Backbone as numpy.savetxt, mean C-alpha at the origin, in Angstrom:
# Nx Ny Nz CAx CAy CAz Cx Cy Cz
-14.39 34.81 -21.17 -13.41 35.46 -20.37 -11.95 34.80 -20.46
-11.82 33.63 -20.71 -10.66 32.79 -20.87 -9.83 33.44 -22.19
-10.75 33.66 -23.39 -10.22 34.10 -24.59 -9.88 35.57 -24.54
-10.52 36.36 -23.86 -10.48 37.77 -23.91 -9.63 38.39 -22.72
-9.56 37.32 -21.52 -8.89 37.82 -20.37 -9.54 38.93 -19.63
-10.99 38.95 -19.86 -11.75 40.14 -19.35 -13.11 39.36 -18.56
-13.71 40.16 -17.54 -14.76 39.49 -16.84 -15.98 39.71 -17.91
-17.10 38.80 -17.77 -18.21 38.64 -18.66 -19.46 38.24 -17.80
-20.47 38.88 -18.07 -21.58 38.64 -17.42 -22.46 37.17 -17.79
-22.90 36.53 -16.82 -23.59 35.24 -17.21 -24.81 35.07 -16.32
-25.95 35.09 -16.67 -27.10 35.24 -15.76 -27.28 35.85 -14.41
-26.76 37.15 -14.57 -26.67 37.85 -13.50 -25.35 37.62 -12.55
-24.54 36.82 -12.93 -23.32 36.66 -12.43 -22.04 37.07 -13.33
-21.10 37.79 -12.86 -20.05 38.05 -13.43 -18.84 37.05 -13.22
-18.22 36.73 -14.17 -17.21 35.52 -14.22 -16.02 36.11 -14.79
-14.58 35.72 -14.01 -13.51 36.06 -14.65 -12.55 35.00 -14.48
-12.03 34.71 -15.59 -10.87 33.64 -15.78 -9.70 33.84 -14.88
-9.26 33.03 -14.20 -7.91 33.25 -13.60 -6.93 32.56 -14.38
-5.89 33.40 -14.97 -5.13 32.85 -15.91 -3.44 33.06 -15.70
-2.82 32.18 -15.90 -1.33 32.15 -15.85 -0.75 32.17 -17.28
-0.68 33.23 -18.08 -0.49 33.22 -19.47 -1.61 32.29 -19.96
-1.36 31.63 -20.83 -2.41 30.64 -21.51 -3.06 29.52 -20.48
-2.44 29.44 -19.46 -2.92 28.33 -18.40 -4.30 28.96 -17.51
-5.11 27.95 -17.54 -6.34 28.35 -16.82 -6.25 27.67 -15.48
-5.93 28.59 -14.46 -5.98 28.00 -12.96 -7.17 28.01 -12.43
-8.30 28.46 -12.86 -9.59 28.64 -12.20 -10.40 29.81 -12.67
-11.40 30.22 -11.92 -12.20 31.34 -12.24 -12.70 31.75 -10.88
-12.96 33.28 -10.97 -13.74 33.97 -9.58 -14.98 34.34 -10.20
-16.07 34.33 -9.50 -17.49 34.85 -9.77 -17.90 35.87 -8.76
-18.65 36.83 -9.08 -19.29 37.88 -8.41 -20.58 37.97 -8.64
-21.53 37.57 -7.60 -22.87 37.42 -7.49 -23.62 38.67 -7.23
-24.83 38.64 -7.47 -25.79 39.74 -6.91 -25.56 41.15 -7.53
-25.03 41.18 -8.75 -24.58 42.40 -9.54 -24.91 42.33 -10.78
-26.07 42.67 -11.37 -26.53 42.90 -12.70 -25.60 43.42 -13.76
-25.20 44.55 -13.17 -24.31 45.44 -13.90 -23.08 45.94 -13.36
-21.88 46.18 -13.97 -20.78 46.61 -13.15 -20.39 47.92 -13.91
-20.06 48.89 -13.24 -19.35 50.06 -13.76 -17.96 49.85 -14.34
-17.30 50.52 -15.02 -16.11 50.30 -15.64 -14.99 50.03 -14.47
-15.10 51.08 -13.51 -14.06 50.99 -12.55 -14.24 49.67 -11.76
-15.48 49.36 -11.36 -15.88 48.01 -10.59 -15.29 46.71 -11.36
-15.56 46.91 -12.72 -15.16 45.89 -13.69 -13.82 45.62 -13.59
-12.97 46.85 -13.81 -11.44 46.70 -13.73 -10.97 46.17 -12.52
-11.66 46.50 -11.25 -11.28 46.08 -9.93 -11.24 44.72 -9.79
-12.45 44.09 -10.30 -12.65 42.64 -10.41 -11.69 41.77 -11.19
-11.48 42.49 -12.32 -10.47 41.82 -13.24 -9.06 41.91 -12.62
-8.74 42.75 -11.90 -7.56 42.92 -11.16 -7.46 41.82 -10.04
-8.75 41.58 -9.48 -8.69 40.70 -8.40 -8.38 39.13 -8.97
-8.56 39.00 -10.19 -8.39 37.61 -10.91 -6.78 37.44 -11.09
-6.28 38.71 -11.49 -4.75 38.58 -11.55 -3.92 38.39 -10.12
-4.40 39.14 -9.20 -3.86 38.71 -7.82 -4.14 37.19 -7.28
-5.38 36.81 -7.72 -5.71 35.35 -7.32 -4.85 34.41 -8.08
-4.23 34.89 -9.44 -3.58 33.86 -10.12 -2.05 34.00 -9.51
-1.78 35.29 -8.99 -0.43 35.16 -8.62 -0.18 34.46 -7.16
-1.25 34.53 -6.50 -1.08 33.83 -5.11 -1.38 32.32 -5.43
-2.06 31.90 -6.48 -2.21 30.47 -6.80 -0.70 29.85 -7.48
-0.15 30.83 -8.11 1.28 30.26 -8.68 2.24 30.30 -7.47
2.32 31.18 -6.65 3.22 31.17 -5.45 3.14 30.11 -4.66
1.70 29.58 -4.29 1.26 28.49 -3.64 1.92 27.33 -4.21
1.73 27.27 -5.63 2.16 26.04 -6.40 3.59 25.96 -6.31
4.29 27.00 -6.49 5.69 26.99 -6.47 6.19 26.41 -5.06
5.77 27.14 -4.08 6.20 26.49 -2.55 5.98 24.93 -2.65
4.75 24.60 -2.93 4.44 23.15 -2.87 5.37 22.26 -3.72
5.73 22.60 -4.84 6.55 22.17 -5.62 8.06 22.04 -5.31
8.37 23.22 -4.58 9.65 23.26 -4.15 9.81 22.19 -2.86
8.63 22.23 -1.91 8.80 21.09 -1.05 8.68 19.89 -1.34
7.98 19.52 -2.29 7.75 18.32 -3.02 9.13 17.67 -3.50
9.98 18.59 -4.13 11.11 18.44 -4.58 12.19 18.13 -3.48
12.20 18.83 -2.32 13.02 18.70 -1.06 12.67 17.34 -0.78
11.47 16.90 -0.48 10.99 15.92 0.18 11.47 14.52 -0.74
11.33 14.69 -2.06 11.56 13.80 -3.10 13.11 13.49 -2.95
13.97 14.50 -3.00 15.45 14.25 -2.97 15.82 13.56 -1.62
15.34 14.00 -0.44 15.69 13.26 0.79 15.08 11.74 0.69
13.94 11.44 0.18 13.62 10.21 0.07 14.54 9.40 -0.91
15.00 9.81 -2.11 15.85 9.30 -2.95 17.38 9.04 -2.17
17.80 10.09 -1.25 18.91 9.65 -0.61 18.71 8.48 0.64
17.68 8.74 1.11 17.29 7.52 2.39 17.40 6.15 1.61
16.72 5.95 0.39 16.66 4.51 -0.17 17.91 4.23 -0.72
18.74 5.26 -1.11 20.14 4.83 -1.92 21.17 4.85 -0.82
20.86 4.97 0.38 21.78 5.13 1.63 22.98 6.27 1.20
22.37 7.21 0.70 23.45 8.47 0.31 23.28 9.30 1.59
24.70 9.48 2.23 24.79 10.46 3.28 24.66 9.72 4.79
25.09 10.32 5.73 25.32 9.88 7.13 23.87 9.83 7.54
23.62 8.69 8.39 22.04 8.38 8.95 21.87 9.58 9.78
22.52 10.14 10.49 22.22 11.28 11.44 21.84 12.70 10.79
22.59 12.58 9.68 22.43 14.00 8.86 20.81 13.64 8.04
20.53 12.47 7.44 19.36 12.37 6.91 18.26 12.53 7.87
18.31 11.89 8.97 17.48 12.28 10.17 17.19 13.49 10.60
18.22 14.42 10.51 17.94 15.78 10.78 17.28 16.44 9.69
17.52 16.17 8.57 16.89 16.85 7.20 15.59 16.45 7.35
15.22 15.17 7.65 13.76 14.74 7.74 13.04 15.39 8.80
13.64 15.77 10.14 13.04 16.50 11.21 12.74 17.86 10.67
13.57 18.51 9.96 13.30 19.84 9.35 12.19 19.84 8.40
11.62 18.88 7.86 10.42 18.46 7.01 9.26 18.13 7.97
9.48 17.92 9.24 8.49 17.37 10.14 8.23 15.94 10.10
9.23 15.28 9.44 9.23 13.72 9.42 10.22 13.08 10.52
9.53 12.30 11.46 10.48 11.66 12.50 10.92 10.33 12.20
12.00 10.03 11.57 12.30 8.61 11.37 12.44 7.82 12.48
12.52 8.32 13.65 12.80 7.26 14.89 11.35 6.44 15.09
10.41 6.88 14.30 9.15 6.41 14.33 9.17 5.05 13.47
8.33 4.02 13.45 8.26 2.94 12.74 7.40 3.52 11.52
8.01 3.41 10.33 7.47 3.72 9.06 7.45 2.54 8.21
6.46 2.48 7.26 6.39 1.74 6.17 6.73 2.18 4.81
7.12 1.38 3.87 7.40 1.78 2.48 6.49 1.35 1.58
5.93 2.20 0.70 4.88 1.83 -0.40 5.42 2.18 -1.65
5.16 1.31 -2.64 5.80 1.68 -4.04 4.31 1.30 -4.91
3.98 2.61 -5.40 2.74 2.54 -6.12 3.21 2.59 -7.71
2.05 1.80 -8.54 2.05 1.80 -10.01 0.59 1.84 -10.42
0.61 2.59 -11.54 -0.76 2.36 -12.52 -0.39 2.22 -13.82
-1.09 1.33 -14.36 -0.93 0.95 -15.78 -1.35 1.99 -16.64
-2.25 2.73 -16.17 -2.73 3.77 -17.21 -2.67 5.27 -16.73
-2.69 5.58 -15.52 -2.68 7.09 -15.04 -1.42 7.61 -15.38
-1.14 8.85 -15.92 0.54 9.47 -16.00 1.09 9.41 -14.80
2.25 9.31 -14.89 3.06 9.07 -13.71 3.10 10.40 -12.90
3.20 11.51 -13.63 3.12 12.88 -12.77 2.02 13.05 -11.94
0.68 12.59 -12.46 -0.38 12.51 -11.76 -0.50 11.84 -10.43
0.24 10.53 -10.78 0.22 9.67 -9.49 1.25 10.22 -8.57
2.38 10.78 -8.98 3.52 11.44 -8.10 2.69 12.51 -7.21
1.93 13.33 -8.04 1.35 14.45 -7.32 0.48 14.04 -6.27
-0.46 13.10 -6.63 -1.46 12.47 -5.59 -0.75 11.86 -4.43
0.39 11.25 -4.70 1.26 10.48 -3.82 1.94 11.47 -2.69
2.27 12.68 -3.35 2.73 13.59 -2.52 1.89 14.25 -1.55
0.70 14.55 -1.97 -0.41 14.94 -1.08 -0.89 13.90 -0.01
-0.78 12.72 -0.48 -1.06 11.55 0.78 0.04 11.49 1.70
1.32 11.80 1.23 2.52 11.72 2.19 2.45 12.67 3.17
2.25 13.99 2.56 2.23 15.03 3.27 1.17 15.02 4.52
-0.02 14.63 4.28 -1.06 14.44 5.20 -0.85 13.49 6.29
0.25 12.51 5.77 0.71 11.39 6.72 1.91 11.68 7.51
2.71 12.90 7.25 3.74 13.33 7.91 4.82 12.29 7.41
4.67 12.17 5.99 5.83 11.08 5.30 6.43 11.85 4.19
7.22 11.02 3.39 7.87 11.26 2.21 7.28 10.66 0.97
7.46 11.45 -0.29 7.03 10.49 -1.48 8.08 11.07 -2.59
8.26 10.40 -3.71 9.09 10.64 -4.51 9.38 9.77 -5.76
9.81 10.00 -6.77 10.33 8.81 -7.74 11.52 8.16 -7.26
11.58 6.91 -7.39 13.00 6.25 -7.35 12.94 4.92 -8.05
13.84 4.74 -8.96 14.01 3.79 -9.94 12.77 3.87 -10.80
12.24 4.81 -11.16 11.08 5.01 -12.09 9.93 4.58 -11.36
9.73 4.42 -10.19 8.51 4.15 -9.51 8.26 5.05 -8.30
6.89 5.17 -8.18 6.31 6.24 -7.14 6.58 5.60 -5.91
7.22 6.09 -4.66 7.60 5.64 -3.64 7.22 6.60 -2.53
6.31 5.92 -1.40 6.06 6.64 -0.32 6.49 6.12 1.06
6.99 6.99 1.84 7.45 6.36 3.14 6.67 7.15 4.21
5.84 6.46 4.94 4.82 7.08 6.01 4.77 6.19 7.24
4.39 6.84 8.42 4.42 6.29 9.81 3.14 4.99 9.39
3.62 3.84 9.86 2.62 2.95 9.89 3.18 1.70 10.52
2.20 1.10 11.34 2.99 -0.55 11.72 2.05 -1.62 11.19
1.22 -1.27 10.24 0.55 -2.23 9.62 0.47 -1.99 8.06
1.43 -2.45 7.21 1.81 -2.13 5.82 0.83 -2.37 5.03
0.35 -3.74 5.29 -0.78 -4.32 4.40 -2.02 -3.71 4.33
-2.57 -3.45 5.50 -3.95 -2.59 5.42 -3.86 -1.17 4.95
-2.69 -0.68 5.36 -2.30 0.76 4.94 -2.18 0.87 3.35
-1.62 -0.12 2.73 -1.32 -0.28 1.27 -2.71 -0.37 0.88
-3.74 -1.19 1.15 -4.95 -1.21 0.62 -5.73 0.08 0.68
-5.48 0.60 1.90 -6.28 2.12 1.96 -5.51 3.07 0.77
-4.36 2.99 0.86 -3.50 4.07 -0.16 -3.83 3.71 -1.49
-3.98 2.25 -1.96 -4.33 2.08 -3.32 -5.68 2.66 -3.60
-6.74 2.56 -2.66 -7.84 3.17 -3.08 -7.87 4.68 -3.20
-7.17 5.35 -2.44 -7.22 6.78 -2.22 -6.37 7.33 -3.32
-5.34 6.64 -3.84 -4.69 7.19 -4.84 -5.35 6.88 -6.34
-6.03 5.67 -6.20 -6.98 5.43 -7.49 -8.09 6.35 -7.74
-8.67 6.73 -6.52 -9.69 7.81 -6.59 -9.11 9.16 -6.92
-7.90 9.45 -6.54 -7.24 10.52 -7.00 -7.05 10.91 -8.35
-6.41 9.69 -8.91 -5.86 9.75 -10.20 -7.01 9.46 -11.32
-8.05 8.65 -10.70 -9.00 8.08 -11.63 -8.78 6.98 -12.57
-7.85 6.18 -11.90 -7.35 5.03 -12.50 -6.93 3.96 -11.55
-6.91 2.54 -11.65 -6.62 1.53 -10.66 -5.01 1.89 -10.37
-4.69 1.95 -9.13 -3.54 1.91 -8.66 -3.24 0.79 -7.66
-1.96 0.24 -8.04 -1.50 -0.89 -7.25 -0.39 -0.42 -6.33
-0.52 -1.04 -5.11 0.71 -0.72 -4.05 1.07 -1.92 -3.15
2.47 -1.87 -3.49 3.19 -2.99 -2.73 3.80 -2.29 -1.52
3.79 -3.03 -0.43 4.23 -2.41 0.86 5.24 -3.38 1.77
5.89 -2.73 2.57 6.82 -3.48 3.36 7.04 -2.55 4.55
7.46 -3.38 5.77 7.76 -2.71 7.10 7.18 -3.31 8.11
7.11 -2.78 9.19 7.61 -1.42 9.60 9.04 -1.30 9.61
9.74 -0.26 9.43 11.15 -0.15 9.50 11.42 1.16 10.40
12.61 1.16 11.25 12.81 2.27 12.13 14.07 2.79 11.65
14.17 4.04 11.64 15.63 4.82 11.11 15.94 4.49 9.78
16.92 5.57 9.40 17.37 5.41 7.91 17.79 3.91 7.44
18.60 3.49 8.40 19.19 2.08 7.98 18.40 1.03 7.36
17.15 1.04 7.99 16.34 -0.26 7.64 15.26 0.23 6.36
15.29 1.50 5.97 14.33 1.89 4.84 14.87 1.28 3.47
16.02 1.18 3.07 16.25 0.47 1.74 15.90 -1.02 1.69
15.96 -1.71 2.78 15.54 -3.02 2.90 14.03 -3.24 2.33
13.41 -2.53 3.43 11.99 -2.58 3.13 11.30 -1.89 1.84
12.04 -0.88 1.09 11.76 -0.45 -0.14 11.95 -1.80 -1.13
12.98 -2.38 -1.21 13.25 -3.59 -1.89 12.05 -4.70 -1.76
11.81 -4.90 -0.62 10.75 -5.91 -0.32 9.46 -5.46 -1.09
9.04 -4.01 -0.76 7.92 -3.45 -1.33 7.88 -3.46 -2.90
8.95 -3.39 -3.58 9.11 -3.27 -4.86 8.85 -4.80 -5.40
9.26 -5.66 -4.65 9.06 -7.17 -5.12 7.68 -7.54 -4.90
6.76 -7.02 -3.80 5.50 -7.31 -3.57 4.69 -6.60 -4.59
5.18 -5.57 -5.04 4.27 -4.76 -6.07 4.46 -5.68 -7.36
5.37 -6.08 -7.72 5.78 -6.98 -8.96 4.81 -8.30 -8.64
4.79 -8.86 -7.54 4.16 -9.93 -7.17 2.41 -9.75 -7.58
2.17 -8.71 -6.84 0.71 -8.48 -7.06 0.19 -8.14 -8.43
1.14 -7.60 -9.26 0.76 -7.36 -10.65 0.75 -8.75 -11.51
1.73 -9.62 -11.10 1.73 -10.92 -11.81 0.65 -11.74 -11.33
0.11 -11.67 -10.13 -1.09 -12.18 -9.78 -2.32 -11.81 -10.32
-2.23 -10.63 -11.06 -3.43 -10.04 -11.45 -4.51 -9.26 -10.40
-3.77 -8.69 -9.37 -4.38 -8.15 -8.30 -4.10 -6.48 -8.60
-4.34 -6.17 -9.83 -4.33 -4.80 -10.23 -5.24 -3.96 -9.50
-4.80 -2.85 -8.86 -5.78 -1.80 -8.32 -5.76 -2.09 -6.75
-5.15 -3.16 -6.20 -5.09 -3.63 -4.77 -3.87 -3.19 -3.98
-3.77 -3.32 -2.73 -2.60 -3.07 -2.11 -2.34 -4.14 -1.24
-1.06 -4.44 -0.61 -0.75 -5.50 0.07 0.66 -5.55 0.43
0.99 -6.35 1.50 2.47 -6.56 1.83 2.74 -8.15 1.52
4.09 -8.66 1.85 4.30 -9.98 1.54 3.45 -10.76 2.41
3.02 -10.43 3.51 2.14 -11.06 4.56 0.90 -11.42 3.99
0.37 -10.58 3.00 -0.89 -10.84 2.41 -0.94 -11.66 1.03
0.23 -12.27 0.72 0.47 -13.14 -0.43 0.64 -14.56 -0.16
0.34 -14.96 1.00 0.27 -16.41 1.19 1.80 -16.92 1.04
1.87 -18.15 0.62 3.24 -18.79 0.58 4.14 -18.11 -0.60
3.33 -17.14 -1.44 4.51 -16.44 -2.45 5.10 -15.38 -1.62
4.21 -14.69 -0.53 5.07 -13.82 0.36 6.15 -14.45 1.10
5.97 -15.53 1.54 7.11 -16.38 2.22 8.34 -16.32 1.43
8.23 -16.70 0.07 9.22 -16.68 -0.90 9.84 -15.50 -1.15
8.95 -14.39 -0.98 9.54 -13.17 -1.43 10.23 -12.22 -0.42
9.95 -12.52 0.80 10.18 -11.75 1.91 11.72 -11.95 2.47
12.44 -10.58 2.60 13.94 -10.77 3.04 13.90 -11.57 4.46
12.98 -11.04 5.42 12.96 -11.65 6.57 11.77 -12.34 6.74
11.32 -13.36 6.19 10.02 -13.90 6.06 9.53 -14.36 7.48
8.29 -14.08 7.66 7.65 -14.41 9.07 7.17 -15.80 8.94
7.94 -16.88 9.11 7.64 -18.17 8.93 6.66 -18.62 9.95
6.87 -18.32 11.10 6.10 -18.64 12.16 4.63 -17.85 11.97
4.49 -16.53 11.56 3.38 -15.82 11.26 2.62 -16.59 10.10
3.18 -17.03 9.02 2.55 -17.75 7.94 1.94 -18.97 8.58
2.62 -19.67 9.46 2.14 -21.07 9.80 0.78 -20.74 10.60
0.89 -19.53 11.41 -0.25 -19.31 12.34 -1.37 -18.83 11.57
-1.02 -17.98 10.49 -2.35 -17.56 9.73 -2.98 -18.68 8.86
-2.17 -19.70 8.44 -2.61 -20.80 7.60 -3.20 -22.07 8.54
-2.60 -22.15 9.68 -2.83 -23.54 10.24 -3.45 -23.19 11.86
-3.55 -21.79 11.99 -3.81 -21.24 13.44 -4.98 -21.98 14.29
-6.19 -22.01 13.49 -7.35 -22.70 14.10 -7.07 -24.16 14.40
-6.33 -24.92 13.70 -6.08 -26.41 14.02 -5.05 -26.41 15.14
-3.97 -25.56 15.17 -3.03 -25.73 16.17 -3.76 -25.27 17.62
-4.37 -24.22 17.47 -5.21 -23.75 18.76 -5.94 -24.87 19.18
-6.67 -25.68 18.39 -7.81 -26.65 18.85 -6.86 -27.82 19.55
-5.84 -28.11 18.74 -4.92 -29.06 19.46 -4.43 -28.90 20.61
-4.24 -27.49 21.01 -3.50 -27.21 22.18 -4.45 -27.11 23.17
-5.59 -26.70 22.99 -6.71 -26.67 23.97 -7.23 -27.94 24.25
-7.30 -28.85 23.29 -8.04 -30.10 23.59 -7.06 -31.27 23.74
-5.87 -30.90 23.52 -4.87 -32.08 23.73 -4.90 -33.21 22.45
-5.38 -32.64 21.46 -5.53 -33.54 20.28 -4.35 -33.30 19.36
-4.19 -34.14 18.32 -3.41 -34.10 17.18 -3.73 -33.97 15.86
-4.75 -32.82 15.56 -5.11 -32.86 14.25 -4.37 -32.67 13.14
-3.27 -31.87 13.56 -2.23 -31.38 12.59 -1.40 -32.60 12.16
-1.40 -33.74 13.11 -0.73 -34.72 12.38 -1.39 -35.59 11.54
-3.01 -35.66 11.71 -3.73 -36.26 10.81 -3.64 -35.49 9.61
-3.72 -34.06 9.50 -3.78 -33.58 8.18 -2.26 -33.70 7.53
-1.26 -33.65 8.14 0.02 -33.91 7.65 0.10 -35.21 7.02
-0.47 -36.35 7.79 -0.62 -37.66 7.22 -1.26 -37.84 6.16
-2.43 -37.08 6.03 -3.47 -37.13 4.81 -2.80 -36.58 3.45
-2.12 -35.45 3.68 -1.54 -35.13 2.40 -0.29 -35.73 2.16
0.57 -36.25 3.02 1.64 -37.42 2.75 1.28 -38.29 1.97
0.23 -39.00 2.18 -0.47 -40.16 1.64 -1.18 -39.99 0.37
-1.18 -38.70 -0.20 -1.81 -38.19 -1.37 -3.38 -38.37 -1.24
-3.86 -37.78 -0.07 -5.34 -37.53 0.22 -6.00 -39.01 0.08
-5.43 -40.07 0.41 -6.00 -41.43 0.53 -6.34 -41.75 2.04
-7.67 -41.93 2.10 -8.12 -42.22 3.50 -7.72 -43.43 4.07
-7.53 -44.75 3.01 -7.10 -45.96 3.35 -5.61 -45.91 3.88
-4.67 -45.20 3.03 -3.33 -45.06 3.50 -3.17 -44.14 4.63
-3.92 -43.20 4.69 -3.81 -42.32 6.04 -4.23 -43.03 7.25
-5.28 -43.89 7.06 -5.59 -44.58 8.44 -4.31 -45.81 8.76
-3.85 -46.25 7.58 -2.90 -47.10 7.69 -1.64 -46.47 8.67
-1.27 -45.44 8.23 -0.12 -44.69 8.51 -0.38 -44.25 10.18
-1.49 -43.86 10.37 -1.71 -43.50 11.65 -2.42 -44.64 12.71
-2.70 -45.75 12.20 -3.06 -46.95 13.10 -4.34 -46.68 13.60
-5.40 -46.02 12.81 -6.81 -45.68 13.54 -7.50 -46.31 12.25
-8.83 -46.10 12.67 -10.00 -46.86 11.99 -10.19 -45.56 10.75
-10.72 -45.99 9.50 -11.03 -45.16 8.65 -11.91 -44.10 9.08
-12.85 -44.47 9.88 -13.97 -43.50 10.24 -13.31 -42.45 11.18
-12.32 -42.89 12.00 -11.59 -41.77 12.91 -11.02 -40.83 11.88
-10.25 -41.31 10.80 -9.77 -40.19 9.82 -10.86 -39.34 9.26
-11.81 -39.89 8.90 -13.05 -38.97 8.24 -13.41 -38.03 9.38
-13.72 -38.48 10.61 -14.24 -37.56 11.70 -12.99 -36.39 11.97
-11.74 -36.70 11.94 -10.82 -35.67 12.19 -10.89 -34.62 11.00
-11.07 -35.24 9.67 -10.90 -34.24 8.44 -12.09 -33.51 8.56
-13.32 -33.93 9.13 -14.50 -33.11 9.17 -14.30 -31.96 10.12
-13.58 -32.25 11.38 -13.26 -31.26 12.29 -12.27 -30.36 11.54
-11.31 -30.75 10.94 -10.22 -29.87 10.37 -11.17 -29.03 9.28
-12.07 -29.36 8.40 -12.81 -28.60 7.50 -13.57 -27.47 8.55
-14.17 -28.02 9.51 -14.82 -26.81 10.17 -13.92 -25.71 10.71
-12.93 -26.18 11.23 -11.59 -25.33 11.64 -11.14 -24.37 10.55
-10.83 -25.01 9.53 -10.10 -24.05 8.21 -10.91 -23.60 7.27
-12.25 -24.10 7.16 -13.15 -23.51 6.25 -13.56 -24.65 5.23
-14.59 -24.34 4.58 -15.03 -25.29 3.68 -14.24 -25.79 2.39
-13.30 -24.58 2.05 -12.40 -24.91 0.82 -11.06 -25.24 1.04
-10.99 -25.81 2.49 -9.46 -26.24 2.87 -8.99 -27.31 1.87
-9.81 -27.97 1.27 -9.23 -28.99 0.35 -9.23 -28.75 -1.19
-9.48 -27.37 -1.38 -9.29 -26.83 -3.00 -7.91 -26.67 -3.08
-7.49 -26.95 -4.48 -6.07 -26.96 -4.95 -5.27 -25.86 -4.35
-5.74 -24.65 -4.44 -5.11 -23.40 -4.09 -4.94 -23.52 -2.50
-5.90 -23.73 -1.83 -5.69 -23.77 -0.31 -4.67 -24.88 0.14
-4.84 -26.16 -0.49 -3.90 -27.30 -0.11 -2.41 -26.85 -0.36
-2.24 -26.33 -1.37 -0.61 -25.94 -1.56 -0.41 -25.09 -0.38
-1.06 -23.95 -0.05 -0.63 -23.17 1.00 -0.48 -24.05 2.30
-1.51 -25.04 2.73 -1.66 -25.74 3.94 -0.57 -26.80 3.97
-0.12 -27.30 2.78 1.17 -28.25 2.74 2.42 -27.46 3.11
2.57 -26.22 2.51 3.86 -25.42 2.86 3.71 -25.23 4.22
2.58 -24.65 4.78 2.53 -24.32 6.34 2.94 -25.57 7.40
2.57 -26.80 6.86 2.67 -28.04 7.56 4.18 -28.51 7.41
4.81 -28.03 6.43 6.25 -28.24 6.39 7.19 -27.43 7.26
6.56 -26.05 6.88 7.28 -25.01 7.97 7.07 -25.36 9.39
5.78 -25.80 9.76 5.56 -26.14 11.23 6.43 -27.29 11.58
6.55 -28.28 10.80 7.21 -29.69 11.11 8.86 -29.25 11.29
9.34 -28.04 10.61 10.75 -27.50 10.73 11.08 -26.75 11.73
9.93 -26.06 12.42 10.08 -25.19 13.54 9.87 -26.14 14.75
9.29 -27.03 14.60 9.14 -27.96 15.95 10.27 -29.05 15.91
11.04 -29.06 14.80 12.25 -30.00 14.93 11.79 -31.52 14.81
12.80 -32.52 14.76 12.40 -33.72 14.58 11.49 -34.45 15.76
10.66 -35.28 15.34 9.96 -36.09 16.36 10.87 -37.06 16.92
10.51 -37.29 18.45 11.34 -38.19 19.06 11.18 -39.71 18.66
């Protein structure tokens, strides 16, 4: 049918290719008719032509809308134009920039960029957001208060759509046109960090990168990092009136030496051991592994800074 542009019978079903020139758009099938008179067959073939025209029209409309959305996205991220005018353009596309939006930068090592862009445009429209190319990267802006989890979901959806792993860096939330460019830069740095860390095919925001996220963030949430890293110990100290965090700080300051730690704290070595065991139960059994100790020591320093000097 594709070669001849005519309907052909196949096991009691008539099939006709839906063509736009040499491009195959799909096919239509007519069942329950073992034979077709010439007039009926011609009508069936005309139906395939009408179907092709409708599909081309729909594709043209979608491509135009995607282009308009992509142009708006580029102007937003480049700070081109008056914020009020940009917001009005967005409203005409059903996008309310007064809502809190997150910015996502997507990349695939394997998938063709046009396929990733097409999949991203579909996801953006479903979320009442925008998608387009900016600085050779596929960028999405969509309503979200949780950029990290949203990036993980988006990475999985886009990966399934294009058939290859997709990595997504995220930042936000941002409100209004003025905040989007800074969020985009942070999302771009987050994507670079994810790729450098070997987390291809995943998604996340700087808050999901531990101490690396603290270094990358424009407006690093230092308090949030301390709470995520030391929260159980700090909460325990607050509830019980203990000072486990000081023991932990002293332990690392003395090179993980129990003897030097007990001397610094003026307590018995068994007391240090008991406190460290309690800390291990609060932070998890891997708290003393090299990767975790690096994060914990940074969190301790940040906590010390935010608390100010001791009297």
